[in-house]
LUMVO-775570 format. One line per 4 residues: number of its first residue (from 1); their letters; for each residue y, x, z of C-alpha. Coordinates in Angstrom, 2 decimals, always signed. Layout:
<pts>
NUM) A) Y X Z ~ ...
</pts>
This chain:
<pts>
1) XXXX) +8.34 -4.99 -37.64 ~ +8.29 -6.43 -34.12 ~ +12.03 -5.78 -33.74 ~ +12.71 -7.57 -37.03
5) XXXX) +10.69 -10.60 -35.92 ~ +12.49 -10.70 -32.56 ~ +15.88 -10.56 -34.29 ~ +14.94 -13.39 -36.66
9) XXXX) +13.64 -15.53 -33.80 ~ +16.75 -14.78 -31.73 ~ +19.09 -15.82 -34.55 ~ +17.06 -18.99 -35.16
13) XXXX) +17.10 -19.95 -31.48 ~ +20.84 -19.27 -31.24 ~ +21.44 -21.31 -34.40 ~ +19.48 -24.28 -33.02
17) XXXX) +20.80 -24.17 -29.45 ~ +24.46 -23.07 -29.67 ~ +25.66 -25.93 -31.96 ~ +23.95 -28.47 -29.68
21) XXXX) +25.73 -26.99 -26.66 ~ +29.06 -27.18 -28.49 ~ +28.34 -30.76 -29.55 ~ +27.49 -31.79 -26.00
25) XXXX) +30.57 -29.99 -24.71 ~ +32.68 -31.89 -27.23 ~ +31.33 -35.20 -25.96 ~ +32.01 -34.37 -22.33
29) XXXX) +35.25 -32.40 -22.67 ~ +36.83 -35.04 -24.92 ~ +35.70 -37.76 -22.52 ~ +37.30 -36.11 -19.49
33) XXXX) +40.49 -35.34 -21.42 ~ +40.70 -39.05 -22.27 ~ +39.77 -40.25 -18.74 ~ +36.27 -41.31 -19.80
37) XXXX) +32.81 -40.28 -18.61 ~ +31.17 -39.68 -21.96 ~ +27.35 -39.65 -22.30 ~ +25.71 -40.23 -18.90
41) XXXX) +22.20 -41.60 -19.39 ~ +20.20 -39.56 -21.94 ~ +18.42 -36.90 -19.90 ~ +19.69 -38.44 -16.64
45) XXXX) +22.00 -35.60 -15.49 ~ +25.38 -36.26 -17.13 ~ +23.72 -37.15 -20.44 ~ +22.68 -33.56 -21.22
49) XXXX) +20.10 -34.76 -23.77 ~ +22.47 -36.99 -25.75 ~ +22.51 -34.67 -28.79 ~ +18.71 -34.47 -28.72
53) XXXX) +18.53 -38.28 -28.61 ~ +20.97 -38.47 -31.53 ~ +18.78 -36.04 -33.47 ~ +15.69 -38.19 -32.89
57) XXXX) +17.66 -41.24 -33.99 ~ +18.76 -39.56 -37.23 ~ +15.21 -38.41 -38.02 ~ +13.97 -41.99 -37.70
61) XXXX) +16.59 -43.36 -40.07 ~ +15.94 -43.71 -43.77 ~ +17.64 -41.19 -46.06 ~ +19.03 -43.25 -48.94
65) XXXX) +20.01 -41.76 -52.29 ~ +22.52 -43.94 -54.22 ~ +21.41 -45.02 -57.68 ~ +24.55 -43.54 -59.28
69) XXXX) +24.22 -40.19 -57.48 ~ +23.24 -36.87 -59.05 ~ +19.99 -36.83 -57.09 ~ +19.23 -33.10 -56.98
73) XXXX) +22.78 -32.01 -56.08 ~ +23.08 -34.87 -53.57 ~ +19.91 -33.79 -51.77 ~ +20.73 -30.08 -51.72
77) XXXX) +24.32 -30.46 -50.48 ~ +23.44 -30.67 -46.73 ~ +21.29 -27.55 -47.03 ~ +24.07 -25.64 -48.80
81) XXXX) +26.47 -26.77 -46.07 ~ +24.39 -25.54 -43.13 ~ +22.47 -22.41 -44.19 ~ +25.52 -20.13 -44.72
85) XXXX) +26.49 -20.57 -41.07 ~ +23.04 -19.42 -40.03 ~ +23.48 -16.31 -42.18 ~ +26.95 -15.72 -40.71
89) XXXX) +25.64 -16.09 -37.17 ~ +23.09 -13.36 -37.86 ~ +25.86 -10.82 -38.55 ~ +28.09 -11.56 -35.53
93) XXXX) +27.36 -9.16 -32.64 ~ +27.19 -10.34 -29.04 ~ +26.73 -6.81 -27.68 ~ +26.26 -3.36 -29.28
97) XXXX) +22.50 -3.90 -29.62 ~ +22.42 -7.71 -29.63 ~ +23.00 -8.65 -33.25 ~ +20.77 -10.10 -35.92
101) XXXX) +21.92 -7.69 -38.64 ~ +24.47 -4.94 -37.97 ~ +26.05 -4.65 -41.42 ~ +28.50 -1.95 -42.48
105) XXXX) +30.49 -4.68 -44.29 ~ +29.81 -7.39 -41.73 ~ +33.31 -8.88 -41.88 ~ +33.18 -9.19 -45.66
109) XXXX) +29.73 -10.79 -45.45 ~ +30.68 -13.37 -42.81 ~ +33.88 -14.41 -44.61 ~ +31.98 -14.74 -47.89
113) XXXX) +29.17 -16.92 -46.55 ~ +31.59 -19.11 -44.58 ~ +33.30 -19.92 -47.88 ~ +29.95 -20.86 -49.39
117) XXXX) +29.36 -23.39 -46.61 ~ +32.35 -25.44 -47.76 ~ +30.68 -25.84 -51.16 ~ +28.19 -28.20 -49.52
121) XXXX) +31.00 -30.68 -48.93 ~ +32.21 -30.27 -52.52 ~ +28.69 -30.91 -53.81 ~ +28.35 -33.98 -51.60
125) XXXX) +31.63 -35.46 -52.82 ~ +30.91 -34.83 -56.49 ~ +27.27 -35.93 -56.50 ~ +27.53 -39.16 -54.46
129) XXXX) +28.65 -41.39 -57.32 ~ +31.29 -42.89 -55.04 ~ +35.04 -42.79 -55.63 ~ +35.82 -42.34 -51.94
133) XXXX) +33.37 -39.46 -51.70 ~ +34.93 -37.87 -54.79 ~ +38.43 -38.19 -53.31 ~ +37.17 -36.57 -50.13
137) XXXX) +35.58 -33.77 -52.12 ~ +38.84 -33.13 -53.99 ~ +40.66 -32.97 -50.67 ~ +38.09 -30.41 -49.47
141) XXXX) +38.75 -28.32 -52.59 ~ +42.54 -28.44 -52.13 ~ +42.22 -27.56 -48.45 ~ +39.84 -24.68 -49.13
145) XXXX) +42.15 -23.15 -51.76 ~ +45.13 -23.41 -49.42 ~ +43.63 -22.01 -46.22 ~ +41.17 -19.42 -47.52
149) XXXX) +44.03 -17.01 -48.30 ~ +45.63 -16.87 -44.81 ~ +42.16 -16.87 -43.25 ~ +41.12 -13.74 -45.15
153) XXXX) +44.51 -12.00 -44.86 ~ +44.57 -12.34 -41.06 ~ +41.02 -10.98 -40.82 ~ +41.95 -8.11 -43.16
157) XXXX) +44.76 -7.15 -40.79 ~ +42.22 -6.44 -38.03 ~ +40.01 -4.49 -40.44 ~ +42.99 -2.33 -41.41
161) XXXX) +43.80 -1.71 -37.75 ~ +40.20 -0.76 -36.94 ~ +39.62 +1.18 -40.14 ~ +36.26 -0.47 -40.77
165) XXXX) +34.63 -3.66 -42.04 ~ +31.80 -3.38 -39.52 ~ +32.11 -6.05 -36.83 ~ +30.53 -3.74 -34.26
169) XXXX) +32.94 -0.98 -35.31 ~ +35.91 -3.33 -34.96 ~ +34.97 -4.11 -31.35 ~ +34.50 -0.40 -30.63
173) XXXX) +38.03 +0.31 -31.92 ~ +39.62 -2.67 -30.13 ~ +42.30 -2.05 -27.52 ~ +43.83 -4.61 -25.11
177) XXXX) +47.28 -4.09 -26.62 ~ +45.89 -5.51 -29.86 ~ +46.25 -8.91 -28.17 ~ +49.99 -8.53 -28.69
181) XXXX) +49.88 -6.50 -31.92 ~ +47.53 -8.93 -33.68 ~ +48.72 -12.13 -31.97 ~ +50.32 -13.66 -35.11
185) XXXX) +47.12 -12.90 -37.02 ~ +45.06 -14.54 -34.28 ~ +47.10 -17.75 -34.49 ~ +46.89 -17.82 -38.30
189) XXXX) +43.15 -17.06 -38.27 ~ +42.39 -19.81 -35.77 ~ +44.46 -22.48 -37.53 ~ +43.08 -21.58 -40.97
193) XXXX) +39.55 -21.58 -39.55 ~ +40.02 -25.10 -38.22 ~ +41.24 -26.20 -41.65 ~ +38.24 -24.62 -43.39
197) XXXX) +35.90 -26.47 -41.02 ~ +37.84 -29.71 -41.66 ~ +38.35 -30.11 -37.94 ~ +41.16 -32.31 -36.59
201) XXXX) +44.07 -32.23 -37.16 ~ +42.96 -30.91 -40.58 ~ +40.39 -33.65 -41.26 ~ +42.07 -35.27 -44.26
205) XXXX) +38.83 -35.04 -46.32 ~ +37.11 -37.43 -43.89 ~ +40.06 -39.68 -43.01 ~ +38.17 -42.85 -42.14
209) XXXX) +41.15 -45.16 -42.66 ~ +41.64 -43.88 -46.22 ~ +38.37 -42.57 -47.72 ~ +35.79 -44.07 -45.28
213) XXXX) +34.06 -40.76 -44.43 ~ +34.96 -38.67 -47.44 ~ +32.18 -36.60 -49.02 ~ +29.66 -37.82 -46.44
217) XXXX) +30.14 -41.55 -46.98 ~ +26.81 -42.08 -48.77 ~ +24.73 -39.89 -46.43 ~ +22.33 -41.31 -43.87
221) XXXX) +19.51 -40.11 -41.66 ~ +18.62 -36.46 -41.41 ~ +20.89 -35.40 -44.28 ~ +23.91 -36.78 -42.45
225) XXXX) +22.73 -35.04 -39.27 ~ +22.66 -31.72 -41.12 ~ +26.35 -32.10 -42.01 ~ +27.16 -32.77 -38.34
229) XXXX) +25.09 -29.76 -37.28 ~ +26.90 -27.65 -39.89 ~ +30.24 -28.64 -38.33 ~ +29.16 -27.55 -34.86
233) XXXX) +27.55 -24.38 -36.24 ~ +30.85 -23.65 -37.98 ~ +32.66 -23.93 -34.64 ~ +30.24 -21.39 -33.12
237) XXXX) +30.77 -18.99 -36.04 ~ +34.56 -19.39 -35.92 ~ +34.57 -18.82 -32.15 ~ +32.27 -15.81 -32.46
241) XXXX) +34.34 -14.25 -35.24 ~ +37.59 -14.87 -33.34 ~ +36.05 -13.21 -30.28 ~ +34.92 -10.14 -32.22
245) XXXX) +38.09 -9.66 -34.26 ~ +40.85 -10.50 -31.82 ~ +39.48 -10.77 -28.26 ~ +37.50 -7.57 -27.98
249) XXXX) +34.00 -9.00 -28.23 ~ +31.96 -7.69 -25.30 ~ +34.87 -5.68 -23.86 ~ +35.60 -6.65 -20.26
253) XXXX) +35.47 -5.57 -16.62 ~ +32.18 -4.21 -15.34 ~ +29.38 -2.16 -16.90 ~ +28.47 -2.38 -20.58
257) XXXX) +25.16 -4.01 -19.64 ~ +26.98 -7.30 -18.92 ~ +29.09 -7.16 -22.09 ~ +27.08 -9.97 -23.66
261) XXXX) +28.23 -12.25 -20.83 ~ +31.88 -11.58 -21.71 ~ +31.14 -12.33 -25.37 ~ +29.54 -15.68 -24.51
265) XXXX) +32.37 -16.61 -22.15 ~ +35.00 -15.84 -24.81 ~ +33.06 -17.80 -27.44 ~ +32.80 -20.74 -25.05
269) XXXX) +36.54 -20.59 -24.32 ~ +37.46 -20.59 -28.02 ~ +35.05 -23.49 -28.63 ~ +36.71 -25.52 -25.87
273) XXXX) +40.08 -24.73 -27.46 ~ +38.79 -26.14 -30.76 ~ +37.80 -29.33 -28.93 ~ +41.16 -29.51 -27.13
277) XXXX) +43.04 -29.26 -30.44 ~ +41.06 -32.24 -31.74 ~ +42.12 -34.33 -28.76 ~ +45.72 -33.13 -28.56
281) XXXX) +47.01 -33.36 -32.15 ~ +47.05 -36.26 -34.64 ~ +45.79 -35.92 -38.19 ~ +48.21 -34.26 -40.59
285) XXXX) +49.28 -35.80 -43.89 ~ +48.21 -34.07 -47.08 ~ +51.71 -32.80 -47.83 ~ +52.12 -31.48 -44.28
289) XXXX) +48.78 -29.72 -44.53 ~ +49.72 -27.93 -47.77 ~ +53.21 -27.09 -46.51 ~ +51.82 -25.50 -43.35
293) XXXX) +49.47 -23.31 -45.38 ~ +51.81 -22.05 -48.09 ~ +55.15 -22.02 -46.27 ~ +53.86 -21.16 -42.81
297) XXXX) +50.54 -19.38 -42.54 ~ +50.54 -17.32 -45.76 ~ +53.95 -15.63 -45.09 ~ +52.99 -14.93 -41.46
301) XXXX) +49.63 -13.48 -42.52 ~ +51.29 -11.23 -45.13 ~ +53.86 -10.08 -42.56 ~ +51.10 -9.35 -40.05
305) XXXX) +49.19 -7.33 -42.64 ~ +52.33 -5.32 -43.47 ~ +53.11 -4.65 -39.80 ~ +49.53 -3.58 -39.22
309) XXXX) +49.70 -1.14 -42.12 ~ +52.96 +0.30 -40.79 ~ +51.49 +0.60 -37.31 ~ +48.40 +2.41 -38.59
313) XXXX) +50.49 +4.90 -40.59 ~ +52.81 +5.63 -37.65 ~ +50.47 +5.63 -34.65 ~ +47.06 +6.62 -36.06
</pts>
C-alpha cells in the first residue's frame, strides 16, 4: 500500500513540476535564440518563477462561459485535454524501478491515452459556439487523422524490433545500433508527435492570424491555463516516449544506479529540440501539412516497419 501511495505521489509531483520546467525552458531558450532575455523579474533569479506567477494570474481571472456554448462540454474540455497526459506519464519508465505503473502493454496504453488528449481540443472547438473555434476544432480533427497513422506505425516498428509492448522491456532490448536501424522511424515519430501536440510548425488549429486562437478562443482563466499546461505536459510525454523507444531510456555510461539521470538528460534534450523547432520553422499551410503526412511520413513509416520486420526475421 505504501509503495502504491509513493508511486501516485511521484507521478503527481512529476506531472506538476515537469511541464512547468519545460514551460520556463521555452521562455528562456526561445528568448536566447532570438537575442532576448526573456523573463527576468519573477522570482528574481532569471525569472524562474514566471510560470508560477502566470498560474496565479490565471487563477485570479474570471472563467467565462459563452451564452451560445454547450456548457457541460465546454467546461469538461480542459480536463479531457490534460488528464490523459497524466495517465501517460505514469506508464513511462525513468529507470527499471522508477515508473508509476509498469504495464505489459505500456506502449499501447500510452499511445491510446495520448490520442484521447486531443479530444479535449475537439470538444473545445465544437462546444464554444464560435465559428473560429469550430474551424480550429475541424483543423485539429484533420491533423489528428493525418498524423496518428505515422505516429503509431513508427512506434510499432520499435515494438516489433524489441518483441514486446512493454516500455521497460523495449529499453532492456535496446542496442546502440538501433539509432541507425530505427533512425527513419525516430524522425517520423518526432514530427508526427509535434503535429499531434499542435506545436509549431504544425499549429494550424491555433493560427492567430486566421482563426484567432482556434478551439481555445473563448477560454479564459484557469480553464485556459489547463490547455497551456496540457501542451507542456504533452511535450514531456512525447520527449519521454521518444527517449524510451529510440534513445535507449536509462542506457548510458556508468552504473545502472545513475540510469535515471541519463533518462532525464535525454528527455530534457528532446524537449529543447521541440522548442528549437518552434523557433526555427515557420507555420505550414494546411495543404503542406496534409501532403507531408500522406506523401512523406506514412510511406517512410511503412518502409521502416517493413525493414524492421525483415531485420528481425534475418538477425533474430
